[in-house]
C-alpha positions in Angstrom: 82.1 106.2 132.2 84.7 105.2 129.5 83.0 104.3 126.0 85.6 102.1 124.1 84.7 99.1 121.8 85.4 95.3 122.0 88.1 95.9 119.6 89.9 98.9 121.5 89.5 97.7 124.9 92.7 96.1 126.0 94.4 99.4 124.5 92.2 101.9 126.9 94.6 103.6 129.5 91.7 104.1 131.6 91.1 100.4 132.1 93.4 98.6 134.7 95.1 95.2 133.5 92.7 93.5 135.7 89.4 94.7 134.7 90.8 94.3 131.0 91.2 90.7 132.1 87.4 90.4 133.5 86.6 91.7 130.5 88.4 89.3 128.0 86.8 86.5 130.3 83.0 87.8 129.7 83.4 88.1 125.7 84.8 84.6 125.6 81.9 83.4 127.7 79.8 85.6 125.3 81.9 84.0 121.7 79.8 80.6 123.1 76.6 82.4 122.2 75.0 81.6 125.4 71.0 82.0 125.9 69.9 84.8 128.1 71.2 84.5 131.6 74.2 84.9 134.5 77.2 83.5 133.9 79.2 83.5 137.1 83.3 84.9 136.2 84.1 84.8 139.6 81.0 84.2 141.5 79.1 86.7 142.9 82.2 89.0 142.9 81.9 89.1 138.7 79.6 87.5 136.7 78.0 88.3 133.2 74.3 89.3 132.1 73.2 87.8 129.1 70.0 89.6 127.8 67.6 90.3 124.7 65.4 93.5 126.1 63.5 95.4 123.8 64.9 99.4 123.7 62.0 101.8 124.8 61.6 105.4 124.2 63.9 107.7 126.1 60.9 108.9 128.6 59.8 105.2 129.6 63.6 104.4 130.7 65.1 104.9 134.2 68.3 105.9 134.9 70.3 104.3 137.4 73.7 103.6 139.5 74.8 101.3 141.4 76.9 101.5 144.7 79.0 98.2 144.7 79.2 97.0 141.2 80.6 98.1 138.3 78.9 97.8 135.0 80.4 97.1 131.3 77.5 97.0 129.0 78.3 95.4 125.9 75.8 95.6 122.8 75.9 92.6 121.1 73.2 92.8 118.4 70.8 96.2 117.1 71.0 99.7 118.5 70.6 101.3 121.7 71.0 104.9 123.2 72.6 105.2 126.3 72.3 107.9 128.4 75.0 109.5 131.1 75.7 112.2 133.7 78.9 114.0 134.0 78.1 114.2 137.7 78.1 111.7 140.6 75.3 110.4 142.7 75.3 110.8 146.6 78.2 109.5 148.7 75.4 107.8 150.8 72.3 105.4 149.1 69.2 107.3 149.6 65.7 105.7 150.3 65.1 104.2 146.9 68.7 102.4 147.1 68.3 98.4 146.7 70.9 97.0 148.5 70.4 93.1 147.7 70.7 94.6 143.4 72.8 97.1 143.9 70.5 99.7 142.0 69.1 102.7 142.8 66.4 104.0 140.1 65.7 107.8 139.2 64.0 109.8 136.5 66.1 112.3 135.4 70.1 112.9 135.3 71.1 116.3 135.1 73.0 117.5 132.0 72.1 114.1 130.4 74.4 113.0 127.6 73.9 110.1 125.1 76.0 107.5 123.1 74.6 105.5 120.4 75.6 102.0 120.5 76.0 99.7 117.5 77.2 95.9 117.9 80.7 95.8 119.7 80.2 98.8 121.6 81.2 99.0 125.1 80.8 101.6 128.1 82.2 101.1 131.6 80.0 102.9 134.2 81.5 102.9 137.6 79.8 103.4 141.1 77.7 106.1 141.2 77.7 107.5 137.8 74.4 107.3 136.5 73.3 106.4 133.4 70.0 105.0 131.4 70.3 102.1 129.2 67.9 100.6 126.6 66.7 103.7 125.1 65.4 103.6 121.3 67.5 105.0 118.4 65.2 107.7 117.2 62.1 106.8 118.8 62.0 103.4 117.4 61.5 100.1 120.3 63.9 97.5 118.7 64.7 94.0 120.2 68.3 93.9 121.4 70.9 91.4 122.6 73.3 92.8 125.1 76.0 91.8 127.9 76.3 93.3 131.1 79.5 92.6 133.1 78.8 93.4 136.8 82.1 93.3 138.9 82.4 94.3 142.1 84.4 97.0 143.4 85.9 94.9 146.6 86.9 92.4 144.2 89.6 95.1 141.6 90.8 97.2 144.7 
């Protein structure tokens, strides 16, 4: 996981130039203030999802991880807590894995830590990295707007 901001991601040494370029292209879409929905950057290989969900109590949110896609989660409006773990998920998908959605949901994250996001903050979650998005700040549910860039790892390798 890499946490940074839309102001600083181009200087982040942990991000490849190719991934930085994809983030820039997604931010160009976001700046047009599109409606909620999916916007393709490179077809099914790279796309951005714009959504306006409501945060929830941490206990109500499931944790998740992916195998084929990395997530770049960018908060556009509101405040959000994002949980994450330092241990990777198993190298092999378990029975809860949805191949069509490339997602596994789970209840807990070992030694879970949290980031509090404000507009402009972004986090990159690589495959097998546990994360719990959409947690309410101070337990207060809030409507937010966010962009999630999905990048197939085969595309950037």
